[in-house]
N, C-alpha and C positions, 0 to 999 in steps of 0.2 A: 801533814798531820799523821798519816799512817807511819811514815818514817820515824817520826818522833816516838810513837809508841813502840816501834820496832827497836828503838834504842833501849827502852826499858826491858824488852824481852832479851836484849843483848846482855843485860845485867847478869842473867843466869849463865850466859856463856863466859862472862868475865869472872866467874866464880864469886859473884856477889861483891865485886869491887866497887864499894859505895862512893868513894870520892869522885870517880869518873861519872857515875850516875848523877851525883849531886851537882857536879860542875855543868853537865849538859842541861839539867833541869834549871839551874840558876840562869844560864845564858838564855834559855827559852823563856823563862818567866820575865826576865829583864826586858827582853825585846818584844815579846808577844803578850805579856800581861798574864794574869791568872786565868783568863778565859781560855787560853790555849790557841787563840787564832788572832790574826790581824784584821783590823777593820778597813780592809781595802779590797779591791776586786780579786777574784780567785787566782788569776795568773800571777799578779804581783805578790800575792800572799804566798803562793807555792814557791816562787822564785826567791823571795826574801827568806822564807824558812829554810830553803836549800842553802842559801849563802850563810845563814846563821849556823846551821848544823855543820857545814863545811868548815867554818871558822872555828867552831868548838872542837871539831876533830883535829884541825891543825894545831890548835892551842894545846890539846891533850898530848899530841905527839911531841910538841916542844917540851912539855912538862916531863914526859917520861923518857926523853931522848937520852938523858944521862943516867937513867936507872936501868937496872937489869930487869927486863920483863920476862915473866914466865911464858911458856909456849902458847898457852891458851889465850892470854891477853894479846899477844902479838897476832895470833890468828884472828881473833875477834876484831882487832883494829883493821887488819887487811880485809876482812869480810865487810866491815863498815865502809871502807874505801870503795869496795866493789859496789856496795849499795848506793853510794853517792854517784858513782859512774852510771849505774843503771838509772837512777833518778834523773841525772843529767840527760841521758839518752831519751828517757821518756818525755822530759820537758821539751826537748828539741823536736821529737815526733809530734807532740801535742801542738807545738807551734806550726809545724809543717802541715798537720792535718786540719788546721783551722781553715785552710783554703778549700778543702774538700776531703771526703772520706774515700775517694777512689784509690789513693795510694794504700790505705789500710786494707781495703778490700782485696787489692792485688796481692799484698803481703800475706793475707789470710789464705787466699787461693794458692799461693806458692807453698805455704806451709802445709796446706792440706794435700797438695800434690806430692810434696816430700814425704809426708806421712804415708800416703798410699804406696809410694815407691819403696819406702823402707819396709812396709808390711809385705809387699810382694817379694822383696829380697829375703825377708824372714821366712816366708812360706817356702821359697826355693831352698833355703838352708835346711829347714826342717825336713823337706823331701829328700835332700841329699843325705842327711843324717839317718833317716829311715832306710834308705837304700844301702848305706854302708853297714848299718846294723844287720840287715838281711844278708848281705854278702858275708859279713863276719860270722853270722850263724851258720851259713852254708859251709864255710871253710872249717869251722869247728866240728860240724857233723862229719865232713870228709876226713878230718884228722882222727876223730873218734873211730870211724869205720876202718881207716888204715891201721890204727893201733890195735883194734880187735883182730883184724886179719893177721897182723904181724904176730900177735900173741898166739893165735891159733897155729900159725906156721911154726913158731918156736916150740909150742907144746907137742905138735906132731913130730917135729925133728928130734925132740928130747925123748919121745916114745920109741923111736927107731933104734 
């Protein structure tokens, strides 16, 4: 259902390309009715909607295959394909997590550990940047001092 509404959001990405929006809406209404959902259990409804939207996407690609699409439309269709792949992965994970949520908890723990590891790396990088800035400032001060001494020596040499 959320993916269906995402397709309407996609309409702005498509530059308001109304035939594509109409086509997807038409497919959805034919198969799902005006209520916007199927009267079956949740898993079958999501799977059916996914298949329906995948079919609409393939149909749209066939329609536009012989037409020159502008860059925005092509990118939007590629993004839509990525959304379908993400939905497919989510459905597979949902099916796998039906046996238990231990796998999901493990994944969340791994993601949290990765986040902490990346935060530590970021802190180390910031410390190195501060160290290099300090060293750079010291070098600039030494160069300024050396230039002042050289100027003084040149002035003294010119006075002789």
